[in-house]
C-alpha positions, 0 to 999 in steps of 0.5 A, a space after each residue: 410620178 403618180 400615174 393618175 395624171 393624164 399630163 406632167 411636164 416636169 422642166 428644169 432636168 433639160 434646162 442646159 442653162 441650169 443644169 449642174 449649176 446651182 443657181 441658189 438663193 439665200 433664205 436665213 442661212 439655206 442655199 436651197 433652190 426655187 421651184 414653180 409648181 402650176 397644178 391644173 384640177 380635174 373638172 367637176 371636183 367643186 364639192 370635193 375641193 370645198 370638201 378638202 379645203 380646210 385640210 389642205 390649208 393645214 398642210 400648207 401651213 405645216 408645210 415649210 417648203 412651200 413658201 407661196 401658194 394660191 389657187 387659180 381662177 380663169 376670172 376674179 370671183 370664179 371657180 378655181 382651176 388648179 394652183 400654183 406655188 413656190 416651193 423651196 428645195 435642195 433638187 427638182 426631186 425634193 419640190 415633187 416630193 413636196 407635194 405629194 402629200 397634199 390633200 388635194 394631190 392626195 385624193 386626186 384633185 389635181 389633173 395634172 402639174 407642170 413644175 419648173 426651176 425658178 430663178 429671180 430676177 433682181 435678187 436683191 428685191 424682196 418680196 412680201 405678199 
């Protein structure tokens, strides 16, 4: 991981229920796993975030491994405090690599990231956002 983080908490590697198993979902023939990344932004980056926002959106639009992405806010209409993504990847390492070139990440806007292996309940239920 990049040294600029105060906190990096990567879960899933020691989750005894899932280590060594392949709990997969199927998406158009893929057997990749799902991961959730929760980003916390550095304080005082609102102006820089605004400058990079369109580049960040373009990056997300061209990155097929990020299935869902959005900002996290303390209150409706409030300032972004970070983000939450659902990532499709073959491994925890691939999920971690997925966000390394995101403009927000690459330009130091993120204070920390937590990465978790995600197993969706009710796998037969589809979700459309």
